[in-house]
C-alpha positions as a Python dict, from the first residue, in 0.01 Angstrom:
ca = {
    (1, 'X'): (0, 0, 0),
    (2, 'X'): (376, -34, 30),
    (3, 'X'): (555, -136, -284),
    (4, 'X'): (829, -392, -226),
    (5, 'X'): (1134, -340, -441),
    (6, 'X'): (1371, -630, -489),
    (7, 'X'): (1699, -708, -657),
    (8, 'X'): (1624, -977, -914),
    (9, 'X'): (1863, -1248, -1027),
    (10, 'X'): (1823, -1491, -1314),
    (11, 'X'): (2034, -1689, -1560),
    (12, 'X'): (2040, -1635, -1935),
    (13, 'X'): (2227, -1791, -2221),
    (14, 'X'): (2531, -1586, -2313),
    (15, 'X'): (2537, -1429, -2657),
    (16, 'X'): (2914, -1483, -2679),
    (17, 'X'): (2944, -1849, -2581),
    (18, 'X'): (2745, -2161, -2500),
    (19, 'X'): (2757, -2084, -2127),
    (20, 'X'): (2490, -1932, -1906),
    (21, 'X'): (2549, -1601, -1729),
    (22, 'X'): (2389, -1454, -1417),
    (23, 'X'): (2183, -1138, -1469),
    (24, 'X'): (2130, -899, -1177),
    (25, 'X'): (1876, -620, -1220),
    (26, 'X'): (1636, -378, -1054),
    (27, 'X'): (1373, -157, -1205),
    (28, 'X'): (1593, 153, -1199),
    (29, 'X'): (1939, 1, -1268),
    (30, 'X'): (2067, -148, -1591),
    (31, 'X'): (2119, -521, -1611),
    (32, 'X'): (2458, -646, -1496),
    (33, 'X'): (2592, -972, -1639),
    (34, 'X'): (2824, -1193, -1430),
    (35, 'X'): (3006, -1506, -1538),
    (36, 'X'): (2968, -1698, -1214),
    (37, 'X'): (2745, -1709, -908),
    (38, 'X'): (3004, -1570, -666),
    (39, 'X'): (3057, -1246, -858),
    (40, 'X'): (2681, -1216, -906),
    (41, 'X'): (2629, -1257, -530),
    (42, 'X'): (2891, -993, -455),
    (43, 'X'): (2733, -749, -699),
    (44, 'X'): (2387, -816, -554),
    (45, 'X'): (2511, -726, -205),
    (46, 'X'): (2683, -415, -342),
    (47, 'X'): (2358, -312, -508),
    (48, 'X'): (2170, -387, -187),
    (49, 'X'): (2398, -154, 7),
    (50, 'X'): (2367, 122, -255),
    (51, 'X'): (1992, 108, -305),
    (52, 'X'): (1860, -31, 23),
    (53, 'X'): (1656, -295, -162),
    (54, 'X'): (1625, -657, -59),
    (55, 'X'): (1757, -950, -259),
    (56, 'X'): (1464, -1173, -354),
    (57, 'X'): (1462, -1491, -144),
    (58, 'X'): (1448, -1731, -438),
    (59, 'X'): (1725, -1535, -612),
    (60, 'X'): (1947, -1558, -304),
    (61, 'X'): (1888, -1933, -276),
    (62, 'X'): (1973, -1991, -643),
    (63, 'X'): (2294, -1785, -608),
    (64, 'X'): (2398, -1977, -298),
    (65, 'X'): (2329, -2307, -476),
    (66, 'X'): (2549, -2189, -764),
    (67, 'X'): (2828, -2091, -524),
    (68, 'X'): (2807, -2428, -344),
    (69, 'X'): (2814, -2617, -675),
    (70, 'X'): (3121, -2424, -792),
    (71, 'X'): (3295, -2477, -458),
    (72, 'X'): (3231, -2851, -458),
    (73, 'X'): (3347, -2868, -819),
    (74, 'X'): (3682, -2707, -736),
    (75, 'X'): (3729, -2929, -430),
    (76, 'X'): (3680, -3250, -628),
    (77, 'X'): (3928, -3158, -900),
    (78, 'X'): (4265, -3316, -856),
    (79, 'X'): (4556, -3081, -793),
    (80, 'X'): (4811, -3053, -1073),
    (81, 'X'): (5140, -3234, -1015),
    (82, 'X'): (5471, -3107, -1138),
}
């Protein structure tokens, strides 16, 4: 039986603030904490290239949803006027 190894992604409450952070992990690598979804996605792809593991489908979808939400949030903010 082939064992499928994935890169896992989840959110946890930060121990330093009231915000949530993204946690990227595998069985053999230490947990990596990222402040936003875009940096978490970049690290997940870096880890994928280094280890050859797949990013779990639900984890990828949640990261992409986080990136889209952040992008739409920055687009709706009004630009600062001088």
